[in-house]
C-alpha positions in Angstrom: 0.0 0.0 0.0 1.4 3.4 -0.9 -1.6 5.7 -0.1 0.5 8.2 1.9 3.6 8.4 -0.3 1.4 8.9 -3.4 0.0 12.1 -1.8 2.9 13.4 0.4 6.6 13.7 0.0 7.2 15.1 3.5 5.1 14.7 6.7 4.4 16.7 9.8 5.6 15.6 13.2 2.3 14.1 14.2 -0.6 12.2 12.6 -4.0 11.2 13.9 -5.7 7.7 13.9 -9.4 7.5 14.4 -11.1 4.2 15.2 -14.6 3.4 13.8 -17.0 0.5 14.0 -15.9 -0.8 10.7 -12.2 0.3 10.5 -9.7 3.1 10.9 -8.8 6.4 9.4 -5.3 7.9 9.5 -4.9 11.6 8.8 -1.4 12.8 7.9 -0.4 16.4 7.0 2.7 17.5 5.2 4.0 18.7 1.8 3.5 17.3 -1.7 6.0 17.2 -4.5 5.3 20.8 -5.4 6.1 21.7 -1.7 2.4 22.7 -1.1 0.8 21.9 2.2 -1.6 18.9 1.9 -3.5 16.5 4.2 -3.9 12.8 3.4 -6.9 11.0 4.9 -7.0 7.2 4.3 -9.6 4.8 5.5 -8.7 1.1 6.0 -10.6 -1.9 7.3 -8.0 -3.8 9.3 -5.3 -3.2 11.9 -2.8 -4.7 9.6 -3.5 -2.1 6.9 -3.4 0.7 9.5 0.0 -0.5 10.7 1.3 -0.6 7.1 0.2 3.0 6.6 1.8 4.1 9.9 5.1 2.4 8.8 4.8 4.0 5.4 4.3 7.4 7.1 7.4 7.0 9.3 9.6 6.4 6.2 9.0 9.9 4.9 11.2 12.8 5.9 9.7 15.5 8.2 8.4 18.7 6.6 10.2 21.9 7.3 
């Protein structure tokens, strides 16, 4: 899964995880390839998918 890296090239210091009855949402702010501020919100159905998105987020450099 590359839902975060498709939208952002750098991330903020924090991100938010919301838990719902049928899955999870991760919200990550940062900068895109054009250096514009963006927010990525991705919904997944399982803990495994959520962990994969968190790991993907942690691979990106921090935004300035």
